[in-house]
C-alpha positions in Angstrom: -18.4 63.3 -21.5 -19.7 62.9 -25.0 -22.2 60.4 -26.0 -19.5 58.4 -27.9 -17.2 58.3 -24.9 -20.1 57.2 -22.7 -20.9 54.4 -25.2 -17.3 53.2 -25.2 -17.1 53.4 -21.5 -20.4 51.4 -21.1 -19.1 48.9 -23.6 -15.8 48.5 -21.7 -17.7 48.1 -18.4 -20.1 45.6 -20.0 -17.1 43.6 -21.4 -15.4 43.6 -18.0 -18.5 42.5 -16.2 -19.1 39.7 -18.7 -15.6 38.5 -18.3 -15.9 38.7 -14.5 -19.2 36.7 -14.6 -17.4 34.0 -16.8 -14.6 33.8 -14.3 -17.0 33.6 -11.4 -19.0 30.9 -13.2 -15.7 28.9 -13.8 -14.7 29.3 -10.1 -18.1 28.1 -8.9 -18.0 25.1 -11.3 -14.4 24.2 -10.2 -15.4 24.4 -6.5 -18.6 22.3 -7.1 -16.5 19.7 -9.0 -13.9 19.6 -6.2 -16.6 19.1 -3.6 -18.3 16.4 -5.6 -15.0 14.6 -6.2 -14.1 14.9 -2.5 -17.5 13.5 -1.5 -17.3 10.6 -4.0 -13.8 9.8 -2.9 -14.8 10.0 0.8 -17.8 7.8 0.1 -15.7 5.3 -1.8 -13.5 4.9 1.3 -10.5 6.8 0.1 -9.0 7.8 3.4 -5.8 7.0 5.3 -5.8 3.5 6.9 -7.1 3.2 10.4 -7.2 0.4 13.0 -9.8 -2.2 12.0 -9.6 -1.6 8.3 -10.1 -4.6 6.0 -7.7 -3.2 3.4 -9.6 -4.0 0.3 -7.9 -3.5 -3.0 -10.2 -0.7 -3.8 -9.3 1.2 -0.6 -5.6 0.7 -1.1 -5.7 1.9 -4.8 -7.1 5.3 -3.9 -4.3 6.1 -1.4 -1.6 8.4 -2.8 1.0 6.3 -4.5 3.9 8.5 -3.5 2.9 8.1 0.2 2.8 4.3 -0.2 6.2 4.1 -1.9 7.8 6.3 0.7 6.2 4.2 3.5 7.4 1.0 1.9 11.0 2.1 1.9 10.9 3.0 5.6 9.1 -0.1 6.9 11.2 -2.6 8.9 10.5 -5.5 6.6 14.0 -7.0 6.0 15.4 -9.4 8.5 18.8 -9.1 10.0 21.7 -10.0 7.7 22.3 -13.2 9.6 18.9 -14.6 8.6 18.8 -12.9 5.2 22.0 -14.7 4.2 20.9 -18.2 5.3 19.3 -20.7 3.0 16.2 -22.6 4.3 16.9 -26.3 3.6 13.8 -28.0 5.0 10.4 -28.5 3.4 8.7 -25.1 2.6 5.2 -24.6 1.4 3.9 -21.3 0.1 0.2 -20.6 0.0 -1.0 -17.4 -1.8 -4.2 -16.1 -0.3 -6.7 -14.1 -2.4 -7.3 -11.2 0.1 -5.8 -9.5 3.2 -9.0 -10.6 5.0 -8.2 -14.2 4.2 -4.6 -13.7 5.1 -5.5 -12.2 8.5 -8.0 -15.1 9.2 -5.5 -17.7 8.2 -2.7 -16.3 10.3 -5.1 -15.9 13.3 -6.2 -19.5 12.9 -2.6 -20.5 13.2 -2.3 -18.5 16.4 -0.2 -15.8 14.8 -1.0 -12.3 15.9 -1.1 -9.5 13.3 -0.5 -6.0 14.4 -4.0 -4.3 14.7 -4.5 -1.7 12.1 -1.8 -3.0 9.8 -2.3 -4.8 6.5 -2.2 -8.6 6.8 0.5 -9.4 4.2 1.9 -12.7 5.3 2.8 -15.1 8.1 4.7 -18.3 8.5 4.3 -21.3 10.8 6.9 -24.0 11.6 5.5 -27.5 12.0 7.8 -30.4 12.7 10.4 -30.4 9.8 8.6 -27.9 7.5 7.6 -24.3 7.3 4.4 -23.0 5.9 4.3 -19.5 4.4 1.0 -17.7 3.8 1.2 -14.6 1.6 -1.4 -12.3 0.2 -1.9 -12.1 -3.6 0.7 -10.0 -5.3 -2.0 -7.5 -6.5 -2.2 -6.3 -2.9 1.5 -6.1 -2.5 1.9 -4.1 -5.7 -0.9 -1.8 -4.7 1.0 -1.1 -1.4 4.2 -0.5 -3.3 5.8 -3.7 -1.8 7.9 -6.3 -3.4 6.8 -9.9 -3.0 10.4 -11.1 -2.7 11.0 -8.8 0.3 7.9 -10.2 2.0 9.0 -13.7 1.2 12.5 -13.1 2.6 10.9 -11.8 5.8 8.8 -14.9 6.2 11.6 -17.3 5.3 13.7 -15.6 8.0 11.0 -16.5 10.5 11.3 -20.1 9.2 15.0 -19.9 10.0 14.4 -18.8 13.5 14.1 -15.0 13.4 11.9 -14.0 16.5 8.5 -12.6 16.0 9.5 -9.4 17.8 11.4 -8.5 14.6 14.5 -7.5 16.5 17.2 -6.3 14.2 14.8 -5.7 11.3 16.0 -3.4 8.5 14.4 -1.1 6.0 15.0 -1.2 2.3 16.3 2.3 2.5 18.9 1.3 5.1 20.0 -1.8 3.2 19.8 -1.2 -0.5 18.6 2.3 -1.1 15.2 1.0 -2.2 16.3 -1.8 -4.5 15.4 -5.2 -3.1 17.6 -8.2 -3.8 15.9 -11.3 -5.0 15.0 -14.1 -2.6 17.5 -17.0 -2.4 16.4 -20.3 -3.9 14.7 -22.6 -1.5 15.1 -26.4 -1.6 11.8 -28.5 -1.4 9.4 -25.7 -2.3 5.7 -26.4 -2.8 3.4 -23.5 -3.8 -0.4 -23.2 -3.7 -2.7 -20.5 -4.8 -6.1 -20.3 -3.2 
């Protein structure tokens, strides 16, 4: 091998090794960034929901949106057609609560049991000739990919006598292929925001 060929070969090898080092450096940086992102996300509470969660808005907003949307379409939220088609004619009050924690506490205070580990979205209580509906702020419903009208229809159905065991409940997917119909008008509606 001549000196010129040796020089070209050394230059080629040096160029190759430099490129390899650049790629290795990029790979190490990418892995370090991924580890840091994962650690920050895990530290911030970005993990699937588990029993006992307080479902803060920050926790919900870091969950995968596609997962929440798919879950919302498969949840048994809509009442049976019988209750969905009825109109509530008595006095109805709607109170919007600021957080899921407040919703869970309010519903528990009324003696209404929420499913452990599930988000506290709403509840209703019948008293004499009126029904009180308590529903979490719409920011939480939107974050969970839920429609406020669907949750309202669910609670009004309880006001109309739908049992709390949710027998005959339907999913959005089953009923309307993911497009919720709007809630029917209610006579004598009083709304509060806390």
